[in-house]
ROROKOL-857199 format. One record per atom (N, C-alpha, C): atom name; residue in three letters; x, y, z; residue number from 1. Coordinates in pm, 1 decimal, padded with zeros to 6 digits, always signed. Example, Ala and Ser with C-alpha at 12.3 -4.5 7.8 and 13.67 -1.06 7.14 Angstrom:
BEGIN
+----+-----+----------+----------+----------+-----+
| at |  aa |       px |       py |       pz |   i |
+----+-----+----------+----------+----------+-----+
|  N | ALA | +01319.0 | -00569.0 | +00780.0 |   1 |
| CA | ALA | +01230.0 | -00450.0 | +00780.0 |   1 |
|  C | ALA | +01320.0 | -00330.0 | +00780.0 |   1 |
|  N | SER | +01285.0 | -00225.0 | +00708.0 |   2 |
| CA | SER | +01367.0 | -00106.0 | +00714.0 |   2 |
|  C | SER | +01290.0 | +00003.0 | +00787.0 |   2 |
+----+-----+----------+----------+----------+-----+
end
This chain:
BEGIN
+----+-----+----------+----------+----------+-----+
| at |  aa |       px |       py |       pz |   i |
+----+-----+----------+----------+----------+-----+
|  N | GLU | +06250.7 | +09055.7 | +09561.8 |   1 |
| CA | GLU | +06321.0 | +09012.0 | +09470.2 |   1 |
|  C | GLU | +06312.9 | +09161.3 | +09372.4 |   1 |
|  N | TRP | +06438.7 | +09209.3 | +09400.5 |   2 |
| CA | TRP | +06493.2 | +09311.9 | +09283.2 |   2 |
|  C | TRP | +06443.6 | +09334.5 | +09145.7 |   2 |
|  N | VAL | +06373.7 | +09418.6 | +09079.2 |   3 |
| CA | VAL | +06282.6 | +09452.6 | +08970.4 |   3 |
|  C | VAL | +06371.1 | +09605.6 | +08908.9 |   3 |
|  N | PRO | +06439.7 | +09607.5 | +08806.2 |   4 |
| CA | PRO | +06446.7 | +09686.5 | +08744.5 |   4 |
|  C | PRO | +06368.6 | +09774.2 | +08721.6 |   4 |
|  N | VAL | +06367.7 | +09942.9 | +08754.4 |   5 |
| CA | VAL | +06307.2 | +10033.0 | +08712.9 |   5 |
|  C | VAL | +06285.7 | +10091.3 | +08597.4 |   5 |
|  N | TRP | +06426.2 | +10113.8 | +08504.8 |   6 |
| CA | TRP | +06498.3 | +10150.0 | +08433.8 |   6 |
|  C | TRP | +06597.7 | +10161.6 | +08403.6 |   6 |
|  N | GLN | +06647.7 | +10116.9 | +08324.6 |   7 |
| CA | GLN | +06789.2 | +10147.7 | +08235.7 |   7 |
|  C | GLN | +06839.1 | +10206.8 | +08123.2 |   7 |
|  N | THR | +06961.9 | +10245.8 | +08092.2 |   8 |
| CA | THR | +06997.3 | +10295.3 | +07981.6 |   8 |
|  C | THR | +07152.5 | +10296.4 | +07931.8 |   8 |
|  N | ARG | +07170.5 | +10307.4 | +07835.1 |   9 |
| CA | ARG | +07293.6 | +10261.0 | +07771.7 |   9 |
|  C | ARG | +07345.1 | +10388.1 | +07753.3 |   9 |
|  N | TRP | +07497.0 | +10456.2 | +07791.9 |  10 |
| CA | TRP | +07550.0 | +10572.1 | +07793.5 |  10 |
|  C | TRP | +07572.5 | +10599.9 | +07663.4 |  10 |
|  N | LYS | +07567.2 | +10676.7 | +07595.6 |  11 |
| CA | LYS | +07563.3 | +10742.8 | +07492.5 |  11 |
|  C | LYS | +07758.9 | +10765.7 | +07434.7 |  11 |
|  N | GLU | +07819.7 | +10749.4 | +07531.7 |  12 |
| CA | GLU | +07944.4 | +10821.8 | +07549.0 |  12 |
|  C | GLU | +08014.9 | +10787.5 | +07625.5 |  12 |
|  N | PRO | +08143.5 | +10680.9 | +07632.1 |  13 |
| CA | PRO | +08239.7 | +10660.0 | +07730.6 |  13 |
|  C | PRO | +08260.5 | +10728.1 | +07832.0 |  13 |
|  N | ASP | +08284.3 | +10762.6 | +07957.6 |  14 |
| CA | ASP | +08320.9 | +10865.7 | +08020.2 |  14 |
|  C | ASP | +08428.3 | +10740.6 | +08148.6 |  14 |
|  N | PHE | +08464.0 | +10830.6 | +08256.0 |  15 |
| CA | PHE | +08533.7 | +10748.3 | +08315.6 |  15 |
|  C | PHE | +08434.8 | +10684.0 | +08492.3 |  15 |
|  N | ASN | +08447.3 | +10625.1 | +08536.6 |  16 |
| CA | ASN | +08369.9 | +10515.3 | +08590.9 |  16 |
|  C | ASN | +08291.1 | +10630.1 | +08726.1 |  16 |
|  N | THR | +08390.2 | +10712.3 | +08743.9 |  17 |
| CA | THR | +08300.0 | +10774.8 | +08892.6 |  17 |
|  C | THR | +08199.8 | +10879.5 | +08837.5 |  17 |
|  N | LEU | +08221.2 | +10951.7 | +08741.6 |  18 |
| CA | LEU | +08140.7 | +11049.5 | +08685.3 |  18 |
|  C | LEU | +08013.4 | +10954.4 | +08642.3 |  18 |
|  N | LEU | +08028.3 | +10803.0 | +08574.1 |  19 |
| CA | LEU | +07897.8 | +10755.5 | +08558.4 |  19 |
|  C | LEU | +07830.0 | +10697.1 | +08639.3 |  19 |
|  N | GLU | +07892.9 | +10650.3 | +08771.3 |  20 |
| CA | GLU | +07814.0 | +10607.7 | +08878.9 |  20 |
|  C | GLU | +07738.2 | +10788.3 | +08935.8 |  20 |
|  N | ALA | +07834.6 | +10860.7 | +08914.8 |  21 |
| CA | ALA | +07747.9 | +11003.9 | +09002.8 |  21 |
|  C | ALA | +07587.6 | +10993.1 | +08903.1 |  21 |
|  N | LEU | +07665.8 | +11012.7 | +08798.8 |  22 |
| CA | LEU | +07503.8 | +11023.2 | +08707.4 |  22 |
|  C | LEU | +07386.6 | +10954.4 | +08713.4 |  22 |
|  N | ALA | +07450.6 | +10824.0 | +08719.4 |  23 |
| CA | ALA | +07299.5 | +10708.0 | +08739.2 |  23 |
|  C | ALA | +07230.8 | +10729.7 | +08865.3 |  23 |
|  N | SER | +07342.0 | +10729.5 | +08965.0 |  24 |
| CA | SER | +07254.1 | +10808.2 | +09112.3 |  24 |
|  C | SER | +07167.5 | +10940.6 | +09062.8 |  24 |
|  N | HIS | +07200.8 | +11031.8 | +09015.5 |  25 |
| CA | HIS | +07139.6 | +11151.5 | +09005.8 |  25 |
|  C | HIS | +07022.6 | +11130.2 | +08948.7 |  25 |
|  N | MET | +07022.3 | +11031.7 | +08795.4 |  26 |
| CA | MET | +06917.8 | +11035.0 | +08746.8 |  26 |
|  C | MET | +06817.0 | +10941.2 | +08813.6 |  26 |
|  N | ALA | +06851.3 | +10815.3 | +08924.1 |  27 |
| CA | ALA | +06766.4 | +10752.0 | +09007.6 |  27 |
|  C | ALA | +06721.9 | +10858.8 | +09128.2 |  27 |
|  N | LEU | +06773.8 | +10944.7 | +09138.7 |  28 |
| CA | LEU | +06691.0 | +11094.4 | +09230.9 |  28 |
|  C | LEU | +06612.5 | +11103.7 | +09193.9 |  28 |
|  N | ALA | +06673.0 | +11180.7 | +09064.5 |  29 |
| CA | ALA | +06535.4 | +11241.4 | +08983.4 |  29 |
|  C | ALA | +06375.0 | +11201.4 | +08922.2 |  29 |
|  N | TRP | +06435.5 | +11028.3 | +08949.7 |  30 |
| CA | TRP | +06298.2 | +10927.2 | +08886.5 |  30 |
|  C | TRP | +06226.8 | +10934.6 | +09019.9 |  30 |
|  N | ARG | +06288.8 | +10912.1 | +09135.8 |  31 |
| CA | ARG | +06225.1 | +10893.7 | +09247.5 |  31 |
|  C | ARG | +06118.7 | +11037.9 | +09305.3 |  31 |
|  N | LEU | +06253.8 | +11123.4 | +09291.0 |  32 |
| CA | LEU | +06175.9 | +11241.5 | +09360.3 |  32 |
|  C | LEU | +06050.6 | +11314.1 | +09252.7 |  32 |
|  N | GLY | +06033.6 | +11226.1 | +09122.6 |  33 |
| CA | GLY | +05924.4 | +11287.9 | +09002.2 |  33 |
|  C | GLY | +05792.1 | +11236.7 | +09057.9 |  33 |
|  N | HIS | +05816.8 | +11151.5 | +09215.9 |  34 |
| CA | HIS | +05665.7 | +11086.4 | +09257.9 |  34 |
|  C | HIS | +05633.4 | +11161.9 | +09390.7 |  34 |
|  N | ARG | +05507.1 | +11201.8 | +09358.5 |  35 |
| CA | ARG | +05459.5 | +11340.9 | +09497.8 |  35 |
|  C | ARG | +05464.9 | +11281.4 | +09615.3 |  35 |
|  N | ARG | +05481.8 | +11109.5 | +09646.7 |  36 |
| CA | ARG | +05508.1 | +11065.7 | +09787.6 |  36 |
|  C | ARG | +05652.6 | +11031.1 | +09819.6 |  36 |
|  N | GLU | +05692.6 | +11083.4 | +09730.2 |  37 |
| CA | GLU | +05856.2 | +11118.6 | +09779.9 |  37 |
|  C | GLU | +05914.7 | +11239.0 | +09813.8 |  37 |
|  N | ILE | +05807.2 | +11365.9 | +09839.8 |  38 |
| CA | ILE | +05826.5 | +11458.4 | +09909.4 |  38 |
|  C | ILE | +05848.9 | +11463.6 | +10009.6 |  38 |
|  N | GLU | +05939.6 | +11513.8 | +10099.3 |  39 |
| CA | GLU | +06000.4 | +11517.8 | +10217.2 |  39 |
|  C | GLU | +05998.0 | +11359.7 | +10293.0 |  39 |
|  N | THR | +06023.6 | +11320.1 | +10202.9 |  40 |
| CA | THR | +06097.0 | +11161.2 | +10253.6 |  40 |
|  C | THR | +06244.8 | +11166.4 | +10296.0 |  40 |
|  N | ARG | +06257.1 | +11070.2 | +10386.9 |  41 |
| CA | ARG | +06406.7 | +11004.1 | +10350.4 |  41 |
|  C | ARG | +06446.3 | +10884.9 | +10319.4 |  41 |
|  N | PHE | +06509.3 | +10865.1 | +10284.8 |  42 |
| CA | PHE | +06576.8 | +10693.2 | +10214.8 |  42 |
|  C | PHE | +06717.2 | +10679.3 | +10206.6 |  42 |
|  N | LEU | +06758.2 | +10597.3 | +10171.2 |  43 |
| CA | LEU | +06869.8 | +10504.1 | +10213.0 |  43 |
|  C | LEU | +06869.6 | +10501.7 | +09998.3 |  43 |
|  N | HIS | +07006.3 | +10591.4 | +09984.4 |  44 |
| CA | HIS | +07061.1 | +10484.4 | +09832.6 |  44 |
|  C | HIS | +07207.7 | +10438.9 | +09853.2 |  44 |
|  N | PHE | +07229.7 | +10278.1 | +09772.2 |  45 |
| CA | PHE | +07321.6 | +10246.7 | +09768.9 |  45 |
|  C | PHE | +07413.8 | +10265.6 | +09653.2 |  45 |
|  N | ILE | +07539.3 | +10264.4 | +09651.3 |  46 |
| CA | ILE | +07618.0 | +10313.6 | +09538.7 |  46 |
|  C | ILE | +07763.9 | +10254.2 | +09579.2 |  46 |
|  N | ASP | +07833.4 | +10167.8 | +09439.6 |  47 |
| CA | ASP | +07947.6 | +10091.5 | +09455.4 |  47 |
|  C | ASP | +08060.2 | +10166.6 | +09412.3 |  47 |
|  N | ASN | +08097.3 | +10301.4 | +09426.6 |  48 |
| CA | ASN | +08199.9 | +10370.0 | +09382.7 |  48 |
|  C | ASN | +08217.2 | +10460.7 | +09486.1 |  48 |
|  N | GLN | +08331.4 | +10473.4 | +09570.1 |  49 |
| CA | GLN | +08351.3 | +10509.6 | +09704.4 |  49 |
|  C | GLN | +08392.7 | +10661.9 | +09687.5 |  49 |
|  N | ALA | +08453.9 | +10702.9 | +09552.2 |  50 |
| CA | ALA | +08479.4 | +10815.7 | +09522.1 |  50 |
|  C | ALA | +08333.0 | +10933.8 | +09463.0 |  50 |
|  N | ALA | +08261.4 | +10854.5 | +09406.2 |  51 |
| CA | ALA | +08098.3 | +10943.1 | +09375.6 |  51 |
|  C | ALA | +08041.4 | +10921.6 | +09477.8 |  51 |
|  N | LEU | +08031.0 | +10828.3 | +09561.2 |  52 |
| CA | LEU | +07950.0 | +10860.9 | +09702.0 |  52 |
|  C | LEU | +08023.8 | +10936.1 | +09797.5 |  52 |
|  N | SER | +08133.8 | +10944.5 | +09764.4 |  53 |
| CA | SER | +08229.1 | +11076.9 | +09868.6 |  53 |
|  C | SER | +08148.3 | +11223.7 | +09799.6 |  53 |
|  N | ALA | +08180.0 | +11214.0 | +09715.4 |  54 |
| CA | ALA | +08151.3 | +11358.7 | +09629.2 |  54 |
|  C | ALA | +07975.0 | +11424.3 | +09673.4 |  54 |
|  N | LEU | +07888.7 | +11305.4 | +09658.8 |  55 |
| CA | LEU | +07757.8 | +11301.6 | +09635.7 |  55 |
|  C | LEU | +07705.4 | +11339.1 | +09784.1 |  55 |
|  N | ALA | +07771.0 | +11288.0 | +09897.9 |  56 |
| CA | ALA | +07766.4 | +11330.2 | +10021.6 |  56 |
|  C | ALA | +07838.0 | +11456.2 | +10070.9 |  56 |
|  N | LYS | +07914.5 | +11498.7 | +10026.4 |  57 |
| CA | LYS | +07990.2 | +11624.8 | +10072.7 |  57 |
|  C | LYS | +07931.2 | +11735.9 | +09948.2 |  57 |
|  N | GLY | +07820.8 | +11679.6 | +09836.2 |  58 |
| CA | GLY | +07767.4 | +11796.0 | +09742.0 |  58 |
|  C | GLY | +07842.7 | +11864.4 | +09650.9 |  58 |
|  N | ARG | +07996.1 | +11828.2 | +09661.4 |  59 |
| CA | ARG | +08068.1 | +11919.3 | +09558.9 |  59 |
|  C | ARG | +08214.3 | +11782.5 | +09564.7 |  59 |
|  N | SER | +08297.1 | +11852.0 | +09441.9 |  60 |
| CA | SER | +08380.6 | +11732.2 | +09403.0 |  60 |
|  C | SER | +08492.9 | +11866.5 | +09290.7 |  60 |
|  N | SER | +08609.9 | +11829.7 | +09301.8 |  61 |
| CA | SER | +08701.7 | +11966.5 | +09242.5 |  61 |
|  C | SER | +08710.2 | +11884.8 | +09100.0 |  61 |
|  N | SER | +08633.5 | +11789.9 | +09033.5 |  62 |
| CA | SER | +08624.8 | +11753.0 | +08920.5 |  62 |
|  C | SER | +08486.1 | +11862.3 | +08863.2 |  62 |
|  N | LYS | +08488.3 | +11953.5 | +08756.1 |  63 |
| CA | LYS | +08389.4 | +12027.0 | +08735.9 |  63 |
|  C | LYS | +08267.8 | +11963.4 | +08680.7 |  63 |
|  N | ALA | +08309.0 | +11870.5 | +08611.4 |  64 |
| CA | ALA | +08150.7 | +11790.2 | +08569.0 |  64 |
|  C | ALA | +08129.5 | +11706.2 | +08657.3 |  64 |
|  N | LEU | +08183.9 | +11669.5 | +08758.1 |  65 |
| CA | LEU | +08133.4 | +11547.1 | +08912.2 |  65 |
|  C | LEU | +08069.6 | +11636.5 | +08962.2 |  65 |
|  N | HIS | +08126.4 | +11790.0 | +09006.6 |  66 |
| CA | HIS | +08050.9 | +11889.5 | +09077.2 |  66 |
|  C | HIS | +07922.4 | +11958.5 | +09028.2 |  66 |
|  N | ARG | +07926.6 | +11979.6 | +08894.8 |  67 |
| CA | ARG | +07790.0 | +12004.4 | +08869.9 |  67 |
|  C | ARG | +07654.3 | +11892.2 | +08884.8 |  67 |
|  N | ILE | +07745.2 | +11791.7 | +08896.7 |  68 |
| CA | ILE | +07583.6 | +11667.8 | +08948.8 |  68 |
|  C | ILE | +07590.2 | +11637.1 | +09036.7 |  68 |
|  N | CYS | +07693.5 | +11668.8 | +09164.4 |  69 |
| CA | CYS | +07652.4 | +11741.8 | +09248.7 |  69 |
|  C | CYS | +07544.9 | +11812.8 | +09268.8 |  69 |
|  N | ARG | +07585.9 | +11937.1 | +09255.4 |  70 |
| CA | ARG | +07505.1 | +12072.7 | +09279.7 |  70 |
|  C | ARG | +07334.7 | +12002.0 | +09214.3 |  70 |
|  N | ARG | +07342.2 | +11959.1 | +09094.7 |  71 |
| CA | ARG | +07210.9 | +11894.9 | +09083.4 |  71 |
|  C | ARG | +07131.4 | +11853.4 | +09140.8 |  71 |
|  N | SER | +07220.3 | +11745.4 | +09204.0 |  72 |
| CA | SER | +07171.9 | +11608.6 | +09302.7 |  72 |
|  C | SER | +07093.1 | +11756.9 | +09459.0 |  72 |
|  N | CYS | +07190.3 | +11761.7 | +09475.4 |  73 |
| CA | CYS | +07136.2 | +11913.7 | +09604.3 |  73 |
|  C | CYS | +07052.5 | +11974.0 | +09580.4 |  73 |
|  N | ALA | +07027.7 | +12039.3 | +09421.4 |  74 |
| CA | ALA | +06900.2 | +12102.3 | +09411.2 |  74 |
|  C | ALA | +06770.7 | +12037.1 | +09431.1 |  74 |
|  N | LEU | +06768.7 | +11897.7 | +09358.4 |  75 |
| CA | LEU | +06672.9 | +11828.6 | +09376.1 |  75 |
|  C | LEU | +06652.6 | +11783.8 | +09514.1 |  75 |
|  N | LEU | +06732.4 | +11717.7 | +09586.4 |  76 |
| CA | LEU | +06698.0 | +11740.9 | +09732.3 |  76 |
|  C | LEU | +06649.8 | +11842.5 | +09821.5 |  76 |
|  N | LEU | +06689.9 | +11964.8 | +09780.7 |  77 |
| CA | LEU | +06644.2 | +12123.4 | +09861.7 |  77 |
|  C | LEU | +06530.1 | +12129.4 | +09836.7 |  77 |
|  N | ALA | +06479.7 | +12131.1 | +09677.5 |  78 |
| CA | ALA | +06367.9 | +12204.5 | +09630.7 |  78 |
|  C | ALA | +06239.3 | +12055.3 | +09670.0 |  78 |
|  N | ALA | +06277.9 | +11889.1 | +09637.0 |  79 |
| CA | ALA | +06171.4 | +11781.2 | +09708.0 |  79 |
|  C | ALA | +06187.0 | +11801.3 | +09873.6 |  79 |
|  N | SER | +06264.9 | +11873.2 | +09964.2 |  80 |
| CA | SER | +06288.9 | +11845.4 | +10090.5 |  80 |
|  C | SER | +06301.0 | +11724.2 | +10138.0 |  80 |
|  N | ALA | +06369.5 | +11645.2 | +10031.6 |  81 |
| CA | ALA | +06395.5 | +11498.0 | +10086.8 |  81 |
|  C | ALA | +06529.2 | +11525.3 | +10159.5 |  81 |
|  N | ARG | +06580.1 | +11391.2 | +10232.0 |  82 |
| CA | ARG | +06697.7 | +11344.7 | +10226.8 |  82 |
|  C | ARG | +06726.4 | +11207.9 | +10208.9 |  82 |
|  N | ARG | +06888.3 | +11229.1 | +10134.2 |  83 |
| CA | ARG | +06914.3 | +11131.6 | +10084.0 |  83 |
|  C | ARG | +07044.5 | +11052.8 | +10161.0 |  83 |
|  N | ALA | +07011.0 | +10897.0 | +10250.8 |  84 |
| CA | ALA | +07110.7 | +10881.5 | +10280.4 |  84 |
|  C | ALA | +07197.1 | +10762.3 | +10180.3 |  84 |
|  N | LEU | +07327.0 | +10785.4 | +10157.5 |  85 |
| CA | LEU | +07421.9 | +10692.3 | +10089.4 |  85 |
|  C | LEU | +07473.7 | +10605.5 | +10159.4 |  85 |
|  N | GLN | +07489.9 | +10438.8 | +10100.5 |  86 |
| CA | GLN | +07574.3 | +10383.6 | +10169.2 |  86 |
|  C | GLN | +07670.1 | +10294.5 | +10053.7 |  86 |
|  N | TYR | +07769.2 | +10278.8 | +10065.3 |  87 |
| CA | TYR | +07857.3 | +10182.2 | +09992.5 |  87 |
|  C | TYR | +07819.5 | +10022.2 | +10018.9 |  87 |
|  N | ILE | +07807.7 | +09987.4 | +09881.6 |  88 |
| CA | ILE | +07786.5 | +09846.8 | +09857.6 |  88 |
|  C | ILE | +07902.2 | +09766.1 | +09818.0 |  88 |
|  N | GLU | +07940.3 | +09692.1 | +09799.9 |  89 |
| CA | GLU | +08056.1 | +09628.2 | +09695.8 |  89 |
|  C | GLU | +07986.4 | +09615.1 | +09540.4 |  89 |
|  N | THR | +08048.6 | +09638.9 | +09460.6 |  90 |
| CA | THR | +08042.3 | +09578.9 | +09333.1 |  90 |
|  C | THR | +07953.9 | +09462.0 | +09302.2 |  90 |
|  N | ASP | +08007.5 | +09349.4 | +09322.5 |  91 |
| CA | ASP | +07938.5 | +09218.7 | +09319.6 |  91 |
|  C | ASP | +07819.9 | +09232.3 | +09422.5 |  91 |
|  N | ARG | +07758.3 | +09292.7 | +09474.1 |  92 |
| CA | ARG | +07667.7 | +09276.9 | +09582.9 |  92 |
|  C | ARG | +07532.2 | +09367.6 | +09531.9 |  92 |
|  N | ASN | +07586.4 | +09455.3 | +09426.0 |  93 |
| CA | ASN | +07514.4 | +09583.6 | +09405.3 |  93 |
|  C | ASN | +07441.7 | +09550.8 | +09298.6 |  93 |
|  N | VAL | +07290.5 | +09501.4 | +09293.3 |  94 |
| CA | VAL | +07205.0 | +09481.4 | +09207.9 |  94 |
|  C | VAL | +07100.8 | +09545.8 | +09120.5 |  94 |
|  N | ALA | +07180.5 | +09680.4 | +09102.5 |  95 |
| CA | ALA | +07137.2 | +09771.6 | +09008.3 |  95 |
|  C | ALA | +07237.0 | +09805.9 | +08901.3 |  95 |
|  N | ASP | +07400.3 | +09727.7 | +08959.1 |  96 |
| CA | ASP | +07484.0 | +09660.2 | +08836.4 |  96 |
|  C | ASP | +07457.0 | +09576.3 | +08731.4 |  96 |
|  N | HIS | +07361.2 | +09480.7 | +08783.1 |  97 |
| CA | HIS | +07351.1 | +09348.5 | +08683.0 |  97 |
|  C | HIS | +07306.1 | +09367.6 | +08569.5 |  97 |
|  N | GLY | +07180.6 | +09446.3 | +08539.6 |  98 |
| CA | GLY | +07165.1 | +09470.9 | +08394.7 |  98 |
|  C | GLY | +07275.7 | +09554.0 | +08300.2 |  98 |
|  N | SER | +07394.1 | +09600.9 | +08380.5 |  99 |
| CA | SER | +07488.1 | +09654.9 | +08291.1 |  99 |
|  C | SER | +07614.0 | +09552.8 | +08246.6 |  99 |
|  N | ARG | +07621.2 | +09447.8 | +08330.3 | 100 |
| CA | ARG | +07664.0 | +09288.1 | +08367.5 | 100 |
|  C | ARG | +07638.0 | +09230.1 | +08317.8 | 100 |
|  N | ASN | +07482.9 | +09262.0 | +08207.0 | 101 |
| CA | ASN | +07423.3 | +09098.1 | +08127.5 | 101 |
|  C | ASN | +07385.8 | +09001.1 | +08227.2 | 101 |
|  N | LEU | +07326.3 | +09069.0 | +08363.2 | 102 |
| CA | LEU | +07314.6 | +08918.7 | +08472.7 | 102 |
|  C | LEU | +07218.0 | +08866.7 | +08480.5 | 102 |
|  N | LEU | +07108.5 | +08980.4 | +08420.1 | 103 |
| CA | LEU | +06980.8 | +08995.7 | +08451.3 | 103 |
|  C | LEU | +06878.6 | +08853.1 | +08413.0 | 103 |
|  N | ASP | +06924.5 | +08779.9 | +08345.5 | 104 |
| CA | ASP | +06903.9 | +08641.9 | +08350.3 | 104 |
|  C | ASP | +07002.6 | +08525.7 | +08381.6 | 104 |
|  N | VAL | +07078.0 | +08538.0 | +08476.6 | 105 |
| CA | VAL | +07132.1 | +08480.7 | +08492.8 | 105 |
|  C | VAL | +07059.5 | +08388.0 | +08652.9 | 105 |
|  N | ARG | +07071.4 | +08236.5 | +08630.0 | 106 |
| CA | ARG | +07009.3 | +08158.0 | +08738.6 | 106 |
|  C | ARG | +07089.2 | +08087.9 | +08803.9 | 106 |
|  N | PRO | +07054.3 | +08022.8 | +08931.4 | 107 |
| CA | PRO | +07173.1 | +07948.4 | +08966.0 | 107 |
|  C | PRO | +07077.9 | +07814.3 | +08925.5 | 107 |
|  N | VAL | +07240.0 | +07727.8 | +08893.4 | 108 |
| CA | VAL | +07270.5 | +07572.6 | +08861.8 | 108 |
|  C | VAL | +07279.2 | +07485.9 | +09019.3 | 108 |
|  N | PRO | +07167.1 | +07388.6 | +08990.8 | 109 |
| CA | PRO | +07137.9 | +07314.3 | +09082.4 | 109 |
|  C | PRO | +07283.5 | +07229.6 | +09112.8 | 109 |
|  N | ASN | +07325.1 | +07229.5 | +09227.4 | 110 |
| CA | ASN | +07432.0 | +07128.5 | +09268.5 | 110 |
|  C | ASN | +07525.4 | +07221.8 | +09253.0 | 110 |
|  N | GLY | +07595.5 | +07331.7 | +09180.5 | 111 |
| CA | GLY | +07666.0 | +07398.1 | +09138.4 | 111 |
|  C | GLY | +07732.7 | +07357.0 | +08978.1 | 111 |
|  N | GLU | +07679.2 | +07260.5 | +08934.7 | 112 |
| CA | GLU | +07677.1 | +07199.0 | +08827.0 | 112 |
|  C | GLU | +07692.8 | +07317.7 | +08685.5 | 112 |
|  N | GLU | +07788.0 | +07308.3 | +08618.8 | 113 |
| CA | GLU | +07734.9 | +07376.5 | +08444.4 | 113 |
|  C | GLU | +07639.8 | +07337.5 | +08389.9 | 113 |
|  N | SER | +07584.4 | +07384.8 | +08297.7 | 114 |
| CA | SER | +07499.9 | +07340.9 | +08224.9 | 114 |
|  C | SER | +07551.7 | +07327.2 | +08054.3 | 114 |
+----+-----+----------+----------+----------+-----+
end
């Protein structure tokens, strides 16, 4: 079962690609903050193809997105870590459940609504 490690509210709305890239960077920073993650390889799922492409390349024509890409690359380089990015459909991305208020959703027996 998946358990949220952390969640946050955005102070200011921004375009979705930037927020997805920032969330990915924050997850990376959290992960690499643990000694056992130094010199590791890991898989990170992301449901925004534009953010995934920018993070995979390590660059973007958007200045804000480029800044996030560079910061993520610097973390990976400093930790000698390798991140593989994989696209996942939004409705299958458990990391987004908190932002959609779905943490308390439980299956209803026999498909009946209560």
